[in-house]
BASESE-221022 format. One record per residue (C-alpha): residue in one letter; residue number from 1; x, y, z; chain. Coordinates in nm, 4 decimals, padded with zeros to 6 digits. Layout:
N
(site "a", NUM, (X, Y, Z), "A") ...
//
This chain:
410
(site "x", 1, (08.2421, -11.3838, -03.4833), "A") (site "x", 2, (08.2506, -11.1689, -03.8033), "A") (site "x", 3, (08.4604, -11.4224, -04.0023), "A") (site "x", 4, (08.2184, -11.7015, -03.9089), "A") (site "x", 5, (07.9185, -11.4878, -04.0057), "A") (site "x", 6, (08.0898, -11.3776, -04.3267), "A") (site "x", 7, (08.1535, -11.7400, -04.4215), "A") (site "x", 8, (07.7961, -11.8436, -04.3346), "A") (site "x", 9, (07.6470, -11.5610, -04.5407), "A") (site "x", 10, (07.8697, -11.6499, -04.8338), "A") (site "x", 11, (07.7298, -12.0045, -04.8186), "A") (site "x", 12, (07.3695, -11.8812, -04.8583), "A") (site "x", 13, (07.1908, -11.9598, -05.1831), "A") (site "x", 14, (06.9124, -11.7418, -05.3185), "A") (site "x", 15, (06.5815, -11.9242, -05.2993), "A") (site "x", 16, (06.7096, -12.1829, -05.0505), "A") (site "x", 17, (06.6784, -12.2250, -04.6745), "A") (site "x", 18, (06.9662, -12.1017, -04.4630), "A") (site "x", 19, (07.2797, -12.3059, -04.3926), "A") (site "x", 20, (07.2763, -12.5136, -04.0748), "A") (site "x", 21, (07.4713, -12.2662, -03.8620), "A") (site "x", 22, (07.2013, -11.9989, -03.8854), "A") (site "x", 23, (06.9588, -12.2222, -03.6969), "A") (site "x", 24, (07.1988, -12.3766, -03.4447), "A") (site "x", 25, (07.5204, -12.1796, -03.3912), "A") (site "x", 26, (07.5514, -11.9956, -03.0570), "A") (site "x", 27, (07.7687, -11.7186, -03.2018), "A") (site "x", 28, (07.5300, -11.6503, -03.4896), "A") (site "x", 29, (07.2423, -11.6372, -03.2436), "A") (site "x", 30, (07.4295, -11.3714, -03.0454), "A") (site "x", 31, (07.4874, -11.1838, -03.3708), "A") (site "x", 32, (07.1118, -11.1969, -03.4377), "A") (site "x", 33, (07.0532, -11.0305, -03.1009), "A") (site "x", 34, (07.3036, -10.7528, -03.1703), "A") (site "x", 35, (07.2142, -10.6929, -03.5343), "A") (site "x", 36, (06.8375, -10.7245, -03.5055), "A") (site "x", 37, (06.6807, -10.7425, -03.1598), "A") (site "x", 38, (06.8988, -10.4638, -03.0215), "A") (site "x", 39, (06.8450, -10.2419, -03.3271), "A") (site "x", 40, (06.4957, -10.2952, -03.4685), "A") (site "x", 41, (06.1515, -10.1997, -03.3389), "A") (site "x", 42, (06.0255, -10.4896, -03.1255), "A") (site "x", 43, (05.6547, -10.5486, -03.0672), "A") (site "x", 44, (05.5576, -10.5458, -02.6991), "A") (site "x", 45, (05.1809, -10.5946, -02.7027), "A") (site "x", 46, (04.8499, -10.4158, -02.7548), "A") (site "x", 47, (04.8226, -10.0699, -02.5997), "A") (site "x", 48, (04.4957, -10.1704, -02.4319), "A") (site "x", 49, (04.7139, -10.3645, -02.1869), "A") (site "x", 50, (04.8016, -10.0255, -02.0335), "A") (site "x", 51, (04.4615, -09.8562, -01.9940), "A") (site "x", 52, (04.5380, -09.6487, -01.6825), "A") (site "x", 53, (04.8182, -09.4384, -01.5395), "A") (site "x", 54, (05.0495, -09.6637, -01.3395), "A") (site "x", 55, (04.9773, -09.9768, -01.5434), "A") (site "x", 56, (05.2932, -10.1538, -01.6587), "A") (site "x", 57, (05.4102, -10.4615, -01.8460), "A") (site "x", 58, (05.7543, -10.6173, -01.8587), "A") (site "x", 59, (05.9389, -10.8238, -02.1149), "A") (site "x", 60, (06.2934, -10.9480, -02.1566), "A") (site "x", 61, (06.4774, -10.9334, -02.4871), "A") (site "x", 62, (06.7136, -11.2232, -02.4204), "A") (site "x", 63, (06.9057, -11.0820, -02.1202), "A") (site "x", 64, (06.7750, -10.7238, -02.1279), "A") (site "x", 65, (06.4703, -10.6671, -01.9036), "A") (site "x", 66, (06.2403, -10.3813, -02.0041), "A") (site "x", 67, (05.9432, -10.2151, -01.8377), "A") (site "x", 68, (05.6746, -10.0351, -02.0399), "A") (site "x", 69, (05.4212, -09.8197, -01.8547), "A") (site "x", 70, (05.1681, -09.5405, -01.8773), "A") (site "x", 71, (05.2717, -09.2389, -01.6717), "A") (site "x", 72, (05.0522, -08.9974, -01.4756), "A") (site "x", 73, (05.0076, -08.7777, -01.7859), "A") (site "x", 74, (04.8841, -09.0740, -01.9908), "A") (site "x", 75, (05.2101, -09.1002, -02.1876), "A") (site "x", 76, (05.3475, -09.4467, -02.2645), "A") (site "x", 77, (05.7120, -09.4746, -02.1592), "A") (site "x", 78, (05.9700, -09.7529, -02.1661), "A") (site "x", 79, (06.2761, -09.8006, -01.9460), "A") (site "x", 80, (06.5440, -10.0532, -01.8811), "A") (site "x", 81, (06.4078, -10.2559, -01.5908), "A") (site "x", 82, (06.7299, -10.2035, -01.3962), "A") (site "x", 83, (06.7890, -09.9885, -01.0889), "A") (site "x", 84, (07.0550, -09.7185, -01.1287), "A") (site "x", 85, (07.2011, -09.8177, -00.7898), "A") (site "x", 86, (07.3355, -10.1700, -00.8428), "A") (site "x", 87, (07.1288, -10.2943, -01.1332), "A") (site "x", 88, (06.8580, -10.4986, -00.9620), "A") (site "x", 89, (06.5364, -10.5499, -01.1555), "A") (site "x", 90, (06.2686, -10.3107, -01.0373), "A") (site "x", 91, (05.9708, -10.5230, -01.1411), "A") (site "x", 92, (05.9697, -10.9023, -01.1438), "A") (site "x", 93, (05.6042, -10.9433, -01.2469), "A") (site "x", 94, (05.4768, -10.9713, -01.6034), "A") (site "x", 95, (05.2293, -10.6886, -01.5471), "A") (site "x", 96, (05.0975, -10.4753, -01.2667), "A") (site "x", 97, (04.9966, -10.1337, -01.1400), "A") (site "x", 98, (05.2006, -09.8892, -00.9328), "A") (site "x", 99, (05.2193, -09.5233, -00.8396), "A") (site "x", 100, (05.5989, -09.5271, -00.8328), "A") (site "x", 101, (05.8737, -09.7738, -00.9169), "A") (site "x", 102, (06.0499, -09.8920, -00.6015), "A") (site "x", 103, (06.3573, -10.1126, -00.6212), "A") (site "x", 104, (06.2977, -10.4123, -00.3925), "A") (site "x", 105, (06.6703, -10.4323, -00.3083), "A") (site "x", 106, (06.7518, -10.0941, -00.1474), "A") (site "x", 107, (06.4262, -09.9044, -00.2067), "A") (site "x", 108, (06.5547, -09.6479, -00.4525), "A") (site "x", 109, (06.2301, -09.4913, -00.5790), "A") (site "x", 110, (06.1453, -09.3541, -00.9230), "A") (site "x", 111, (05.8549, -09.1553, -01.0601), "A") (site "x", 112, (05.6720, -09.3012, -01.3594), "A") (site "x", 113, (05.8617, -09.0414, -01.5641), "A") (site "x", 114, (06.1817, -09.2275, -01.4727), "A") (site "x", 115, (06.3125, -08.9578, -01.2402), "A") (site "x", 116, (06.4843, -09.0773, -00.9229), "A") (site "x", 117, (06.3033, -08.9171, -00.6279), "A") (site "x", 118, (06.4129, -09.1047, -00.3155), "A") (site "x", 119, (06.7196, -09.2860, -00.1825), "A") (site "x", 120, (06.8579, -09.3683, 00.1615), "A") (site "x", 121, (07.1976, -09.2956, 00.3131), "A") (site "x", 122, (07.3621, -09.1615, -00.0030), "A") (site "x", 123, (07.5082, -08.8492, 00.1608), "A") (site "x", 124, (07.4746, -08.4777, 00.0935), "A") (site "x", 125, (07.7011, -08.4832, -00.2119), "A") (site "x", 126, (07.4796, -08.7314, -00.3982), "A") (site "x", 127, (07.2908, -08.5746, -00.6928), "A") (site "x", 128, (06.9887, -08.7914, -00.7620), "A") (site "x", 129, (06.9068, -08.5941, -01.0790), "A") (site "x", 130, (07.2025, -08.7668, -01.2435), "A") (site "x", 131, (07.0512, -09.1137, -01.1982), "A") (site "x", 132, (06.7144, -09.1387, -01.3750), "A") (site "x", 133, (06.6083, -09.4685, -01.5231), "A") (site "x", 134, (06.7568, -09.5292, -01.8671), "A") (site "x", 135, (06.4850, -09.4760, -02.1238), "A") (site "x", 136, (06.4070, -09.6892, -02.4281), "A") (site "x", 137, (06.2438, -09.5703, -02.7520), "A") (site "x", 138, (05.8719, -09.6490, -02.7490), "A") (site "x", 139, (05.5814, -09.5768, -02.9816), "A") (site "x", 140, (05.2251, -09.6877, -03.0418), "A") (site "x", 141, (05.1219, -09.7656, -03.3964), "A") (site "x", 142, (04.7438, -09.7395, -03.3874), "A") (site "x", 143, (04.7286, -09.9352, -03.0606), "A") (site "x", 144, (05.0307, -10.1611, -03.1152), "A") (site "x", 145, (05.3198, -10.0836, -02.8780), "A") (site "x", 146, (05.6768, -10.1133, -03.0064), "A") (site "x", 147, (06.0107, -10.0476, -02.8377), "A") (site "x", 148, (06.3634, -10.0101, -02.9751), "A") (site "x", 149, (06.6835, -10.0652, -02.7762), "A") (site "x", 150, (06.9089, -09.8852, -03.0232), "A") (site "x", 151, (07.0562, -09.5458, -02.9436), "A") (site "x", 152, (06.9049, -09.4170, -03.2686), "A") (site "x", 153, (06.5838, -09.5916, -03.3680), "A") (site "x", 154, (06.5177, -09.6760, -03.7340), "A") (site "x", 155, (06.2178, -09.5395, -03.9222), "A") (site "x", 156, (05.8792, -09.6741, -03.8212), "A") (site "x", 157, (05.6634, -09.3975, -03.9681), "A") (site "x", 158, (05.6512, -09.5635, -04.3101), "A") (site "x", 159, (05.4964, -09.8689, -04.1439), "A") (site "x", 160, (05.2645, -09.6476, -03.9391), "A") (site "x", 161, (05.1363, -09.4580, -04.2424), "A") (site "x", 162, (05.0829, -09.7741, -04.4469), "A") (site "x", 163, (04.8947, -09.9846, -04.1906), "A") (site "x", 164, (04.6920, -09.7212, -04.0048), "A") (site "x", 165, (04.4087, -09.7028, -04.2639), "A") (site "x", 166, (04.3703, -10.0817, -04.2384), "A") (site "x", 167, (04.3886, -10.1076, -03.8580), "A") (site "x", 168, (04.2114, -09.7882, -03.7475), "A") (site "x", 169, (03.8531, -09.9047, -03.8262), "A") (site "x", 170, (03.9053, -10.1941, -03.5819), "A") (site "x", 171, (03.9861, -09.9455, -03.3002), "A") (site "x", 172, (04.2499, -10.1513, -03.1128), "A") (site "x", 173, (04.2773, -09.8835, -02.8412), "A") (site "x", 174, (03.9143, -09.9524, -02.7491), "A") (site "x", 175, (03.9704, -10.3224, -02.6854), "A") (site "x", 176, (04.0701, -10.5339, -02.3861), "A") (site "x", 177, (04.2735, -10.8530, -02.3542), "A") (site "x", 178, (04.0473, -11.1431, -02.2603), "A") (site "x", 179, (04.2862, -11.4330, -02.3124), "A") (site "x", 180, (04.6604, -11.4868, -02.3286), "A") (site "x", 181, (04.8814, -11.7807, -02.4214), "A") (site "x", 182, (05.2578, -11.7986, -02.3734), "A") (site "x", 183, (05.4373, -12.1051, -02.5068), "A") (site "x", 184, (05.8041, -12.1905, -02.5527), "A") (site "x", 185, (05.9042, -12.3573, -02.8771), "A") (site "x", 186, (06.2307, -12.5545, -02.8875), "A") (site "x", 187, (06.3263, -12.3924, -03.2158), "A") (site "x", 188, (06.5328, -12.1033, -03.3483), "A") (site "x", 189, (06.3355, -11.7793, -03.3774), "A") (site "x", 190, (06.3876, -11.7700, -03.7552), "A") (site "x", 191, (06.2217, -12.1102, -03.7951), "A") (site "x", 192, (05.9242, -11.9819, -03.5938), "A") (site "x", 193, (05.8954, -11.6815, -03.8255), "A") (site "x", 194, (05.9461, -11.8935, -04.1376), "A") (site "x", 195, (05.6662, -12.1245, -04.0324), "A") (site "x", 196, (05.4337, -11.8275, -03.9923), "A") (site "x", 197, (05.5287, -11.6806, -04.3295), "A") (site "x", 198, (05.3736, -11.9602, -04.5361), "A") (site "x", 199, (05.0554, -12.1624, -04.5537), "A") (site "x", 200, (05.2127, -12.4363, -04.7662), "A") (site "x", 201, (05.1826, -12.6546, -04.4555), "A") (site "x", 202, (04.8266, -12.5555, -04.3623), "A") (site "x", 203, (04.6287, -12.8210, -04.5487), "A") (site "x", 204, (04.8219, -13.1025, -04.3837), "A") (site "x", 205, (04.8379, -12.9582, -04.0338), "A") (site "x", 206, (04.5733, -12.6966, -03.9469), "A") (site "x", 207, (04.2183, -12.8351, -03.9845), "A") (site "x", 208, (04.0782, -12.5956, -03.7225), "A") (site "x", 209, (04.2296, -12.2884, -03.8868), "A") (site "x", 210, (04.1082, -12.3880, -04.2320), "A") (site "x", 211, (03.7461, -12.3784, -04.1178), "A") (site "x", 212, (03.7724, -12.0056, -04.1829), "A") (site "x", 213, (04.1099, -11.9247, -04.3381), "A") (site "x", 214, (04.1486, -11.8855, -04.7120), "A") (site "x", 215, (04.4977, -12.0074, -04.8004), "A") (site "x", 216, (04.5514, -11.7525, -05.0747), "A") (site "x", 217, (04.8025, -11.4850, -04.9732), "A") (site "x", 218, (04.7371, -11.2407, -05.2593), "A") (site "x", 219, (04.4054, -11.1133, -05.3997), "A") (site "x", 220, (04.4945, -11.2173, -05.7549), "A") (site "x", 221, (04.5992, -11.5724, -05.6658), "A") (site "x", 222, (04.3905, -11.7559, -05.9241), "A") (site "x", 223, (04.5094, -12.0992, -05.8028), "A") (site "x", 224, (04.2123, -12.0950, -05.5657), "A") (site "x", 225, (03.9052, -12.0765, -05.7871), "A") (site "x", 226, (03.6233, -12.0414, -05.5343), "A") (site "x", 227, (03.8340, -11.8362, -05.2934), "A") (site "x", 228, (03.9312, -11.6077, -05.5820), "A") (site "x", 229, (03.5614, -11.5470, -05.6466), "A") (site "x", 230, (03.5044, -11.4723, -05.2769), "A") (site "x", 231, (03.7884, -11.2205, -05.2826), "A") (site "x", 232, (03.6312, -11.0351, -05.5732), "A") (site "x", 233, (03.2902, -11.0268, -05.4038), "A") (site "x", 234, (03.4189, -10.9183, -05.0646), "A") (site "x", 235, (03.6441, -10.6572, -05.2229), "A") (site "x", 236, (03.3371, -10.4838, -05.3625), "A") (site "x", 237, (03.1697, -10.4909, -05.0178), "A") (site "x", 238, (03.4784, -10.3470, -04.8474), "A") (site "x", 239, (03.5098, -10.0769, -05.1146), "A") (site "x", 240, (03.1524, -09.9718, -05.0407), "A") (site "x", 241, (03.2420, -09.9460, -04.6707), "A") (site "x", 242, (03.5578, -09.7462, -04.7383), "A") (site "x", 243, (03.7830, -10.0239, -04.6030), "A") (site "x", 244, (04.1190, -10.0677, -04.7816), "A") (site "x", 245, (04.2139, -10.4242, -04.8697), "A") (site "x", 246, (04.4814, -10.4258, -05.1410), "A") (site "x", 247, (04.8287, -10.5377, -05.0273), "A") (site "x", 248, (05.0500, -10.2508, -04.9107), "A") (site "x", 249, (05.4003, -10.2056, -05.0438), "A") (site "x", 250, (05.6066, -10.2882, -04.7370), "A") (site "x", 251, (05.9011, -10.4320, -04.9252), "A") (site "x", 252, (06.0663, -10.7015, -04.7152), "A") (site "x", 253, (06.0043, -10.5109, -04.3904), "A") (site "x", 254, (05.6290, -10.5489, -04.3407), "A") (site "x", 255, (05.3089, -10.6770, -04.4937), "A") (site "x", 256, (04.9450, -10.5723, -04.4572), "A") (site "x", 257, (04.6393, -10.6927, -04.6498), "A") (site "x", 258, (04.2701, -10.7631, -04.5903), "A") (site "x", 259, (04.1632, -11.1094, -04.7023), "A") (site "x", 260, (03.8241, -11.2817, -04.6797), "A") (site "x", 261, (03.7230, -11.5909, -04.4900), "A") (site "x", 262, (03.5668, -11.8929, -04.6525), "A") (site "x", 263, (03.2055, -11.8733, -04.7658), "A") (site "x", 264, (02.9794, -11.8640, -04.4606), "A") (site "x", 265, (03.2626, -11.7987, -04.2113), "A") (site "x", 266, (03.2808, -11.4749, -04.0176), "A") (site "x", 267, (03.5646, -11.5403, -03.7750), "A") (site "x", 268, (03.8570, -11.7620, -03.6775), "A") (site "x", 269, (03.6454, -11.9946, -03.4662), "A") (site "x", 270, (03.5738, -12.3674, -03.4786), "A") (site "x", 271, (03.2370, -12.3094, -03.6462), "A") (site "x", 272, (03.3213, -11.9884, -03.8305), "A") (site "x", 273, (03.0670, -11.7941, -03.6270), "A") (site "x", 274, (03.1607, -11.4597, -03.4681), "A") (site "x", 275, (03.3693, -11.4846, -03.1526), "A") (site "x", 276, (03.1835, -11.1931, -02.9935), "A") (site "x", 277, (02.8402, -11.0383, -03.0430), "A") (site "x", 278, (02.9873, -10.6914, -02.9998), "A") (site "x", 279, (03.1777, -10.5631, -03.3019), "A") (site "x", 280, (03.4941, -10.3572, -03.2646), "A") (site "x", 281, (03.4952, -09.9783, -03.2688), "A") (site "x", 282, (03.2054, -09.8422, -03.4733), "A") (site "x", 283, (03.1923, -10.1340, -03.7173), "A") (site "x", 284, (02.8473, -10.2494, -03.8283), "A") (site "x", 285, (02.9393, -10.5190, -04.0837), "A") (site "x", 286, (03.0419, -10.8579, -03.9379), "A") (site "x", 287, (03.1784, -11.0014, -04.2642), "A") (site "x", 288, (03.5119, -10.8196, -04.2894), "A") (site "x", 289, (03.7532, -11.1118, -04.3203), "A") (site "x", 290, (04.0773, -11.0216, -04.1465), "A") (site "x", 291, (04.3455, -10.7595, -04.1841), "A") (site "x", 292, (04.6679, -10.9595, -04.1701), "A") (site "x", 293, (04.9672, -10.7536, -04.0659), "A") (site "x", 294, (05.3272, -10.8674, -04.0202), "A") (site "x", 295, (05.6356, -10.6659, -03.9286), "A") (site "x", 296, (05.9920, -10.7848, -03.8912), "A") (site "x", 297, (06.1351, -10.9204, -03.6782), "A") (site "x", 298, (05.8863, -11.0480, -03.4208), "A") (site "x", 299, (05.5135, -10.9921, -03.4735), "A") (site "x", 300, (05.2008, -11.0633, -03.6746), "A") (site "x", 301, (04.8355, -10.9741, -03.6194), "A") (site "x", 302, (04.4793, -11.0489, -03.7275), "A") (site "x", 303, (04.2186, -10.7705, -03.7093), "A") (site "x", 304, (03.8669, -10.9114, -03.7447), "A") (site "x", 305, (03.5288, -10.7447, -03.7169), "A") (site "x", 306, (03.4818, -10.8574, -03.3554), "A") (site "x", 307, (03.8276, -10.9405, -03.2178), "A") (site "x", 308, (04.1978, -10.8870, -03.2698), "A") (site "x", 309, (04.4710, -11.1468, -03.2237), "A") (site "x", 310, (04.8330, -11.0452, -03.1660), "A") (site "x", 311, (05.1440, -11.2631, -03.1809), "A") (site "x", 312, (05.4855, -11.1774, -03.0350), "A") (site "x", 313, (05.8068, -11.3757, -03.0827), "A") (site "x", 314, (06.1069, -11.3342, -02.8495), "A") (site "x", 315, (06.4301, -11.5365, -02.8821), "A") (site "x", 316, (06.5372, -11.7193, -02.5655), "A") (site "x", 317, (06.8364, -11.9043, -02.7097), "A") (site "x", 318, (06.9659, -12.0543, -03.0357), "A") (site "x", 319, (06.7071, -12.3331, -03.0137), "A") (site "x", 320, (06.4388, -12.1751, -02.7932), "A") (site "x", 321, (06.1725, -11.9122, -02.8675), "A") (site "x", 322, (05.8820, -11.7655, -02.6716), "A") (site "x", 323, (05.5539, -11.7076, -02.8563), "A") (site "x", 324, (05.2927, -11.4925, -02.6848), "A") (site "x", 325, (04.9381, -11.4678, -02.8229), "A") (site "x", 326, (04.6735, -11.2243, -02.6983), "A") (site "x", 327, (04.3046, -11.2153, -02.7895), "A") (site "x", 328, (04.1191, -10.8839, -02.7602), "A") (site "x", 329, (03.7519, -10.7867, -02.7883), "A") (site "x", 330, (03.5608, -10.4608, -02.7555), "A") (site "x", 331, (03.6302, -10.2961, -02.4193), "A") (site "x", 332, (03.2588, -10.3108, -02.3290), "A") (site "x", 333, (03.2010, -10.6743, -02.4313), "A") (site "x", 334, (03.0758, -10.8957, -02.1492), "A") (site "x", 335, (03.2086, -11.2481, -02.0961), "A") (site "x", 336, (02.9352, -11.5088, -02.0978), "A") (site "x", 337, (02.7020, -11.2796, -02.2877), "A") (site "x", 338, (02.9007, -11.1352, -02.5770), "A") (site "x", 339, (03.1803, -11.3890, -02.5908), "A") (site "x", 340, (03.3020, -11.7242, -02.4595), "A") (site "x", 341, (03.6756, -11.7691, -02.4028), "A") (site "x", 342, (03.6925, -12.1279, -02.5298), "A") (site "x", 343, (03.5000, -12.0458, -02.8473), "A") (site "x", 344, (03.7085, -11.7328, -02.9037), "A") (site "x", 345, (04.0521, -11.8866, -02.8516), "A") (site "x", 346, (04.0409, -12.2547, -02.9443), "A") (site "x", 347, (04.1370, -12.2246, -03.3120), "A") (site "x", 348, (04.4632, -12.0455, -03.2397), "A") (site "x", 349, (04.5345, -12.2507, -02.9272), "A") (site "x", 350, (04.5234, -12.5601, -03.1485), "A") (site "x", 351, (04.7087, -12.3891, -03.4344), "A") (site "x", 352, (04.9864, -12.2645, -03.2052), "A") (site "x", 353, (05.0328, -12.6138, -03.0636), "A") (site "x", 354, (05.0520, -12.7569, -03.4143), "A") (site "x", 355, (05.3007, -12.4893, -03.5226), "A") (site "x", 356, (05.5091, -12.5578, -03.2124), "A") (site "x", 357, (05.5392, -12.9234, -03.3132), "A") (site "x", 358, (05.6237, -12.8316, -03.6726), "A") (site "x", 359, (05.8903, -12.5782, -03.5749), "A") (site "x", 360, (06.0475, -12.8179, -03.3250), "A") (site "x", 361, (06.0617, -13.1000, -03.5791), "A") (site "x", 362, (06.2119, -12.8562, -03.8272), "A") (site "x", 363, (06.4739, -12.7593, -03.5680), "A") (site "x", 364, (06.5628, -13.1249, -03.5028), "A") (site "x", 365, (06.6051, -13.1775, -03.8752), "A") (site "x", 366, (06.8405, -12.8830, -03.9175), "A") (site "x", 367, (07.0774, -13.0398, -03.6614), "A") (site "x", 368, (07.1159, -13.3545, -03.8699), "A") (site "x", 369, (07.4402, -13.4479, -04.0442), "A") (site "x", 370, (07.2231, -13.4941, -04.3496), "A") (site "x", 371, (07.0760, -13.1433, -04.3481), "A") (site "x", 372, (07.1487, -12.9170, -04.6400), "A") (site "x", 373, (06.9511, -12.6110, -04.7532), "A") (site "x", 374, (06.6536, -12.6928, -04.9722), "A") (site "x", 375, (06.4577, -12.4823, -05.2247), "A") (site "x", 376, (06.1542, -12.2778, -05.1268), "A") (site "x", 377, (05.8389, -12.2647, -05.3368), "A") (site "x", 378, (05.8264, -11.9252, -05.5066), "A") (site "x", 379, (05.4493, -11.9676, -05.5246), "A") (site "x", 380, (05.3666, -12.0767, -05.1696), "A") (site "x", 381, (05.6699, -11.9563, -04.9733), "A") (site "x", 382, (05.7436, -11.6166, -05.1268), "A") (site "x", 383, (05.6934, -11.4466, -04.7887), "A") (site "x", 384, (05.9765, -11.6565, -04.6425), "A") (site "x", 385, (06.1961, -11.5460, -04.9316), "A") (site "x", 386, (06.1134, -11.1843, -04.8453), "A") (site "x", 387, (06.1924, -11.2450, -04.4789), "A") (site "x", 388, (06.5268, -11.4087, -04.5534), "A") (site "x", 389, (06.6196, -11.1346, -04.8002), "A") (site "x", 390, (06.5587, -10.8860, -04.5194), "A") (site "x", 391, (06.7455, -11.0993, -04.2644), "A") (site "x", 392, (07.0543, -11.1450, -04.4795), "A") (site "x", 393, (07.0549, -10.7741, -04.5572), "A") (site "x", 394, (07.0392, -10.6904, -04.1858), "A") (site "x", 395, (07.3341, -10.9173, -04.1132), "A") (site "x", 396, (07.5330, -10.7729, -04.4034), "A") (site "x", 397, (07.4732, -10.4224, -04.2680), "A") (site "x", 398, (07.5829, -10.5361, -03.9221), "A") (site "x", 399, (07.9052, -10.6774, -04.0635), "A") (site "x", 400, (07.9770, -10.3497, -04.2408), "A") (site "x", 401, (07.9760, -10.1497, -03.9171), "A") (site "x", 402, (08.3238, -10.0033, -03.8503), "A") (site "x", 403, (08.3773, -10.1886, -03.5237), "A") (site "x", 404, (08.2883, -10.5203, -03.6845), "A") (site "x", 405, (08.5319, -10.4638, -03.9713), "A") (site "x", 406, (08.8118, -10.3895, -03.7251), "A") (site "x", 407, (08.7229, -10.7017, -03.5269), "A") (site "x", 408, (08.7365, -10.9112, -03.8428), "A") (site "x", 409, (09.0750, -10.7658, -03.9385), "A") (site "x", 410, (09.2194, -10.8472, -03.5988), "A") 
//
């Protein structure tokens, strides 16, 4: 594998899309899993999904099942969803509630702390203290739950410090999930991320989204005359409310910025009207645009005055990717009075379907004999350039690991 990756990386051109193999090759996909999804912090979902002790959610990072739960002390923990007896999955549901984790195969039983507390017929010499569940790094960044499969997790505190002032006013911990969408796109995970990292395609493909969304990605983007004026006006309002809005310096690793909606729009809805009567946290101003946050390798978010929307990407194969979207409102909001699910979710239901089609057509095109990398727009696709700079750097670092160098030499 290393020689093939080395050759593929050497074929990359700055400012151009990746060579064909990066979107289609099985071995490179497996390298992506090892170099990125088994090493980086992976977004799980909003913390409000685990409000009570015993609540759990599961996810699978390709072939590694994970369970994330809140224990009896209120601490969020993550474990490999694999019994220490013979490896059976403990939980086969997407989410649930339990007092203990009981393996359905042979009933080995674990506390929510991961400690093994009960087995059958293992004999007097068996020491159950030696067989706790294998833990996984887990953290909550202002209500966003991340896990890391690596033995030593990389830094996430820089991200935490940078985005917390932007996210905290929207109080994600005091929300609840009111709608969820899980779709599978027949496309490589990098194409799914690339599609999200630009709005070059928005005008021709996302009429519902553009009811509210301003296409500008930076506050000083003077290409958009009227939107530029709106940004200046809203910036003054947000300054008066003590809400940060300037882009953070996340390098190629993450991005966070508050941007306005179009004139007269308050939310990402079909008519631009608020999705819920009840604002988040202690907010009193409905016209806050959206905090747009992105973190490599698998998540982006919108924090509005009255709802939050969270997106999670998980690779299923070289040409298959799961995209999960969750919509959250204030924990005390009442359906039918404060919000309507169809009104709240339709814009991103439509947008996700459109993006699915775009990513799948892009995938089909990269398989063609006629495909060759093409140039990105430095104006409209600079966020893709940042993402690919990060991606290529991650793969270079992976190749430099001692074991990989020995493998290449052999």
